[in-house]
C-alpha positions as CSV (number, residue, x, y, z in Angstrom):
1,M,54.1,9.1,32.2
2,I,50.9,10.3,33.1
3,A,49.4,7.1,33.4
4,A,52.2,5.4,35.3
5,V,52.0,8.6,37.8
6,A,48.1,7.9,37.7
7,R,48.7,4.8,39.3
8,E,51.0,5.3,41.6
9,L,48.5,8.1,43.2
10,N,45.9,5.8,42.9
11,A,48.0,3.0,45.0
12,G,48.8,6.5,47.8
13,Y,45.4,6.9,47.8
14,A,44.4,3.8,48.4
15,F,45.8,3.4,52.4
16,V,43.4,6.9,52.6
17,E,40.1,5.0,51.4
18,R,41.5,1.4,54.2
19,N,41.4,4.1,56.8
20,W,38.2,5.7,56.5
21,N,37.0,2.4,56.0
22,L,38.6,1.6,59.4
23,V,37.3,4.5,61.3
24,R,34.1,3.6,60.0
25,R,34.5,-0.2,61.1
26,Y,35.1,1.2,64.5
27,A,32.8,4.4,64.6
28,A,31.4,3.5,67.9
29,W,34.8,3.7,69.1
30,E,35.7,7.2,67.1
31,V,32.5,8.9,69.0
32,V,33.8,7.9,72.3
33,W,37.3,9.3,71.8
34,L,35.2,12.0,69.8
35,V,33.3,12.9,72.9
36,Y,36.0,12.3,75.3
37,S,38.4,15.1,73.7
38,L,35.2,17.7,73.4
39,A,34.5,17.0,77.1
40,N,38.4,17.2,78.0
41,G,38.5,20.3,76.2
42,L,35.8,21.8,78.0
43,T,36.3,20.8,81.2
44,I,40.1,23.2,80.3
45,L,37.8,26.3,79.3
46,F,35.2,26.2,81.9
47,I,38.7,26.3,84.2
48,A,39.6,29.5,83.1
49,A,36.0,30.9,82.6
50,A,36.0,30.4,86.5
51,T,39.1,31.9,87.5
52,E,38.3,34.8,88.5
53,R,35.7,32.8,91.1
54,I,38.1,30.6,92.3
55,T,41.1,33.3,92.8
56,G,39.0,36.0,93.5
57,Q,41.3,38.4,91.5
58,R,40.3,40.9,88.1
59,V,41.2,38.2,85.6
60,D,40.5,38.7,81.7
61,T,39.0,35.6,81.3
62,D,37.9,36.1,78.1
63,Y,41.3,36.1,76.7
64,L,42.5,33.1,78.6
65,V,39.6,30.9,77.0
66,L,40.7,32.0,73.7
67,Y,44.2,31.1,74.6
68,L,43.7,27.8,75.9
69,L,40.9,27.2,73.4
70,I,43.9,27.7,70.8
71,G,46.1,25.0,72.6
72,T,43.8,22.7,73.1
73,T,42.3,22.9,69.2
74,M,46.4,23.0,68.2
75,W,46.7,19.5,70.5
76,S,43.5,17.9,69.0
77,Y,44.6,18.4,65.5
78,L,48.7,18.0,65.7
79,S,48.2,14.8,68.3
80,A,46.0,13.5,66.3
81,V,48.2,13.9,63.3
82,F,51.5,12.3,65.1
83,D,49.7,9.3,66.4
84,I,48.2,8.1,63.4
85,M,51.6,8.5,61.8
86,A,53.5,7.1,64.4
87,E,51.1,4.3,65.0
88,T,51.2,3.2,60.9
89,I,52.6,0.3,62.1
90,A,50.9,-0.6,65.7
91,W,47.5,-0.2,63.4
92,E,48.9,-2.6,60.7
93,R,49.9,-5.7,63.7
94,W,46.6,-4.7,65.3
95,E,44.9,-5.7,62.1
96,G,46.8,-8.7,61.8
97,T,47.6,-7.0,57.6
98,I,51.7,-6.5,58.6
99,E,53.3,-8.9,55.8
100,Y,50.7,-8.4,53.3
101,T,51.5,-4.4,53.6
102,L,54.7,-4.1,53.8
103,M,55.4,-6.9,51.4
104,A,53.1,-5.1,49.1
105,P,54.6,-4.2,45.7
106,V,54.0,-0.3,46.7
107,H,56.9,2.0,47.5
108,R,56.9,3.1,51.2
109,S,57.1,6.5,50.4
110,L,53.3,5.8,48.6
111,H,52.2,4.1,52.0
112,L,53.9,6.8,54.6
113,L,52.0,9.9,51.9
114,G,48.4,7.8,51.9
115,T,48.6,7.8,55.7
116,C,49.8,10.7,56.0
117,A,46.8,12.4,53.4
118,F,44.0,10.6,56.0
119,G,45.7,11.2,58.9
120,I,45.4,15.3,58.2
121,S,41.8,14.6,57.0
122,Y,40.6,12.7,59.7
123,A,42.4,15.6,62.0
124,L,41.0,18.6,60.3
125,L,37.9,17.1,60.8
126,R,37.9,16.1,64.2
127,A,39.7,19.3,65.2
128,G,37.2,21.7,63.7
129,I,34.3,19.9,65.3
130,I,35.4,20.4,68.9
131,F,36.7,24.0,68.0
132,A,33.0,24.8,66.6
133,A,31.4,23.6,69.6
134,V,33.7,25.4,71.8
135,V,33.3,28.8,70.2
136,L,30.0,28.1,70.4
137,T,29.2,27.2,74.3
138,F,32.1,30.1,75.1
139,G,30.7,32.8,72.5
140,I,34.0,33.3,71.7
141,D,35.2,36.3,70.0
142,I,37.3,35.7,66.6
143,S,36.6,38.5,64.3
144,R,40.3,39.8,65.2
145,A,42.0,37.0,64.2
146,N,44.5,36.9,61.7
147,L,42.9,33.5,60.6
148,A,45.2,33.2,57.6
149,G,48.3,33.2,59.2
150,A,47.2,31.1,62.0
151,A,46.0,28.5,59.2
152,L,49.5,29.0,57.5
153,A,51.4,28.2,60.4
154,V,49.1,24.8,61.1
155,A,50.3,23.6,57.3
156,V,53.8,24.4,57.5
157,G,53.9,23.1,60.9
158,S,51.8,20.0,59.9
159,V,54.7,18.8,57.8
160,S,57.0,18.9,60.3
161,V,55.0,17.1,62.6
162,V,54.7,14.2,60.0
163,G,58.1,14.0,59.7
164,L,58.9,13.2,63.6
165,A,56.0,10.7,64.2
166,V,57.5,8.8,60.4
167,F,60.8,8.5,62.9
168,V,58.8,7.4,65.9
169,G,56.8,4.9,64.1
170,I,60.2,3.2,63.2
171,L,59.5,2.3,67.2
172,P,57.0,-0.7,67.0
173,L,58.1,-1.6,63.7
174,L,61.6,-2.5,65.7
175,Y,59.9,-3.1,69.0
176,T,57.2,-5.2,68.7
177,E,56.2,-5.4,72.4
178,R,56.7,-2.0,73.7
179,G,57.0,0.2,70.5
180,T,53.9,1.4,70.8
181,Q,54.1,2.5,74.8
182,M,57.5,4.4,73.9
183,T,55.4,6.3,71.0
184,L,53.3,7.4,74.0
185,V,55.9,8.0,76.1
186,I,56.9,10.4,73.9
187,H,53.8,11.7,73.1
188,S,52.6,12.8,76.6
189,A,56.6,14.3,76.4
190,L,55.6,16.4,73.4
191,L,52.2,17.9,75.7
192,L,54.7,18.8,78.5
193,V,57.1,20.2,76.8
194,S,55.6,22.4,73.9
195,G,53.6,25.1,75.9
196,V,50.3,23.6,74.9
197,Y,48.0,24.4,77.9
198,Y,50.9,27.5,79.4
199,P,53.8,29.1,77.8
200,V,57.2,27.4,78.0
201,D,59.0,30.1,80.3
202,V,57.0,28.6,83.2
203,L,58.6,25.3,82.9
204,P,61.8,24.1,84.9
205,G,65.1,25.1,82.9
206,W,65.7,21.4,82.0
207,L,62.5,21.0,80.2
208,Q,62.4,24.3,78.7
209,F,65.3,23.2,76.9
210,A,63.7,20.2,75.6
211,S,60.8,22.4,74.0
212,P,62.7,23.9,70.8
213,F,63.0,20.4,69.5
214,S,59.7,20.1,69.5
215,P,57.4,21.4,65.9
216,I,54.5,22.0,68.1
217,T,56.2,24.8,70.4
218,Y,56.3,27.2,66.9
219,V,52.6,26.0,65.7
220,L,51.3,27.0,68.6
221,R,53.2,30.0,69.0
222,A,52.6,31.0,65.7
223,V,48.9,30.2,65.7
224,R,48.6,32.6,68.7
225,S,50.4,35.2,67.7
226,A,48.1,35.2,64.9
227,T,45.5,34.9,66.9
228,L,45.4,36.6,69.9
229,E,47.8,39.3,68.5
230,G,46.5,39.3,65.0
231,A,50.6,39.4,63.9
232,G,50.9,39.1,60.3
233,P,53.4,37.2,57.9
234,S,56.2,39.4,59.1
235,A,56.1,38.6,62.5
236,L,55.6,35.0,62.1
237,L,58.2,34.7,59.9
238,G,61.1,33.2,62.9
239,D,58.2,30.5,63.4
240,L,57.4,29.3,60.1
241,G,61.3,29.8,58.7
242,I,62.2,27.0,62.0
243,L,59.0,25.1,60.9
244,A,59.8,25.1,56.8
245,L,63.4,23.5,58.0
246,M,62.3,20.8,60.4
247,G,60.0,20.1,57.6
248,L,62.9,19.4,55.5
249,V,64.9,17.9,57.1
250,L,62.9,15.4,59.3
251,V,60.0,14.4,56.3
252,P,63.0,12.6,53.7
253,C,65.6,11.7,56.8
254,G,62.1,10.4,58.3
255,V,61.0,8.6,55.0
256,L,64.9,7.1,54.6
257,A,65.3,6.0,58.4
258,F,61.9,3.9,58.4
259,G,63.1,2.2,55.1
260,V,66.4,1.6,56.8
261,A,64.6,0.2,59.7
262,E,62.0,-1.7,57.7
263,R,65.0,-3.7,55.5
264,Y,65.8,-4.6,59.1
265,A,62.9,-5.7,60.4
266,K,62.1,-7.9,57.4
267,R,66.0,-9.5,57.6
268,A,65.2,-10.0,61.3
269,G,61.6,-11.3,61.1
270,R,60.2,-8.5,63.0
271,L,57.0,-8.7,60.5
272,K,54.9,-10.8,62.9
273,R,51.2,-9.8,64.3
274,S,52.5,-10.3,68.1
275,G,55.5,-9.8,70.3
């Protein structure tokens, strides 16, 4: 029994190792995207730091910089997790390994679990580098933040983001030519409606309607409450409960839907390397 479980876990870990090897292969591009993400985050925060000079009005720039730092760091982490899971099939197609991976005698849940483990570890590393660089640049004081509460919100929210991304990852499987484009559209929509850089209530009503369907909305709200206000577990309970419910629904339903889509793609001959 233990040996069988160990073999299954080893099969899942193989996908973690393979993806890290891909990062090493494309190390130069990884550096490019890290520098781009860091420069983008710093640009947004320099705008916040210059708000008083731009408007000529008295503004609590320290609070504004920290508010946007949370949005920048959380979006860097959550969008990376989302992209890696949503582009699982796209990467297989780009690498020319889609037939081998989806025809291999490995349960699909292990494939997705391994990809998820890689995505979280990769996203944490990248977001950590960006966070540390920004904190050192601006000298931000986070001594009063409830970091444990923020970490809990990120952990619970990551599960729901993974579940949503698995659903979106079906698109490149079913649509060999346009699936990746569709995932990018959804990625952009999440950035718009989730309140990454601004409160959700500044959005037009029709966009506010879409905001509650994004788990990133609740992660950002909980992390900001814990970091900016030092909110404890009781104050975060509502957002954490919604995130947990989303995770419980999205993950198993996403894996089930992915399996159905995979069987259809095999019957329809869609496991090919190009459109």
